[in-house]
C-alpha positions in Angstrom: -17.7 -5.3 1.4 -21.2 -4.1 0.2 -20.2 -0.4 0.9 -16.8 -0.8 -0.8 -18.5 -2.3 -3.8 -21.0 0.4 -4.1 -18.3 3.2 -3.7 -16.0 1.5 -6.3 -18.9 1.2 -8.8 -19.9 4.7 -8.3 -16.4 6.2 -8.6 -15.5 4.1 -11.6 -18.4 5.4 -13.4 -17.1 9.0 -12.8 -13.5 8.1 -13.6 -12.7 4.6 -15.3 -9.0 5.1 -14.8 -9.3 5.4 -11.0 -7.4 3.0 -8.8 -8.4 2.0 -5.3 -6.4 1.4 -2.2 -8.2 -0.5 0.6 -6.7 -0.6 4.1 -7.8 -3.6 6.3 -7.2 -2.0 9.6 -6.8 -3.5 13.1 -5.0 -6.6 11.9 -3.5 -7.0 15.4 -6.8 -8.4 16.8 -7.7 -11.9 17.9 -8.5 -13.2 14.5 -5.1 -12.2 13.1 -2.8 -14.3 15.2 -0.3 -15.0 12.5 1.0 -13.5 9.2 -0.7 -16.5 7.5 -4.2 -15.5 8.9 -3.4 -11.9 7.8 -2.6 -13.0 4.3 -5.5 -15.5 4.1 -8.1 -12.9 5.2 -6.7 -10.2 2.8 -6.8 -12.8 0.0 -10.5 -13.7 0.8 -11.5 -10.1 0.9 -9.7 -9.4 -2.4 -11.3 -12.4 -4.2 -14.8 -11.8 -2.8 -14.7 -8.1 -3.8 -13.2 -8.7 -7.4 -15.7 -11.6 -7.9 -18.6 -9.2 -7.1 -17.1 -6.4 -9.3 -16.0 -8.7 -12.1 -18.9 -8.1 -14.5 -19.3 -4.4 -13.6 -15.9 -2.8 -13.0 -12.4 -3.5 -14.2 -10.5 -1.5 -11.6 -7.1 -1.7 -10.0 -7.7 -2.5 -6.3 -4.7 -2.9 -3.9 -5.3 -4.1 -0.3 -3.0 -3.4 2.7 -3.3 -4.9 6.2 -2.5 -2.2 8.8 -2.2 -1.7 12.6 -1.3 1.2 14.6 1.0 -0.9 16.8 3.6 -1.4 14.2 5.0 0.3 10.9 2.1 -1.2 8.7 0.0 1.9 8.7 2.9 4.0 7.7 4.0 1.5 5.0 0.4 1.5 3.6 0.1 5.2 3.4 3.6 5.5 1.9 2.6 3.2 -0.9 -0.5 5.1 -1.5 1.3 8.6 -1.5 4.0 7.2 -3.8 1.4 6.3 -6.5 0.5 10.1 -6.6 4.1 11.2 -7.2 4.9 11.4 -11.1 8.6 11.8 -10.3 8.9 8.8 -8.1 11.3 6.8 -10.5 13.6 9.8 -10.6 13.6 10.0 -6.7 14.2 6.3 -6.5 17.2 6.7 -8.9 18.7 9.5 -6.7 18.2 7.3 -3.7 19.9 4.4 -5.5 22.7 6.6 -6.4 23.0 7.8 -2.8 23.3 4.3 -1.3 25.7 3.2 -4.1 28.2 6.2 -3.6 27.9 6.4 0.2 27.8 2.6 0.8 24.7 2.8 2.7 22.5 -0.4 3.0 19.2 1.5 2.6 17.8 5.0 2.1 14.5 6.6 2.7 13.2 10.1 1.9 10.8 10.8 4.8 8.1 13.4 5.4 8.9 13.7 9.1 5.5 15.2 10.2 3.5 12.3 8.8 6.1 9.6 9.2 5.3 8.5 5.5 8.2 7.9 3.3 8.1 9.5 -0.1 10.7 7.4 -1.8 13.3 4.8 -1.1 16.0 3.1 -3.0 14.8 0.2 -5.2 16.0 -2.5 -2.8 13.1 -4.2 -0.8 11.8 -2.4 2.2 13.8 -3.6 5.3 11.3 -3.5 8.3 14.2 -3.2 10.8 15.7 -0.2 9.1 12.3 1.5 8.6 
């Protein structure tokens, strides 16, 4: 947390509009037996970091719990990449038209090499179909 705080403060001085995505990795370990534990640890990290930065930095910080043993690492990177795509609403609209006109349940636009999805239709992400 100390290193994250220092990095966020420094980056925010350079660019006050910057947003941060923090990946809490290896959530498949012993201390993360359940989704409730994952959520609780994520909440604690988020509140501790925002509390320490409260007076100094007003930054957008997003946290993701990730593991290499399931889809979460790809889901997190997908969300990060999607923030960088200015045409995302148009892509999502096209995906929505695709599922509506072809009667599909869900649609994703993938980058096959990285396994990151660039866009999906506006329906919530279905972990089984992903």
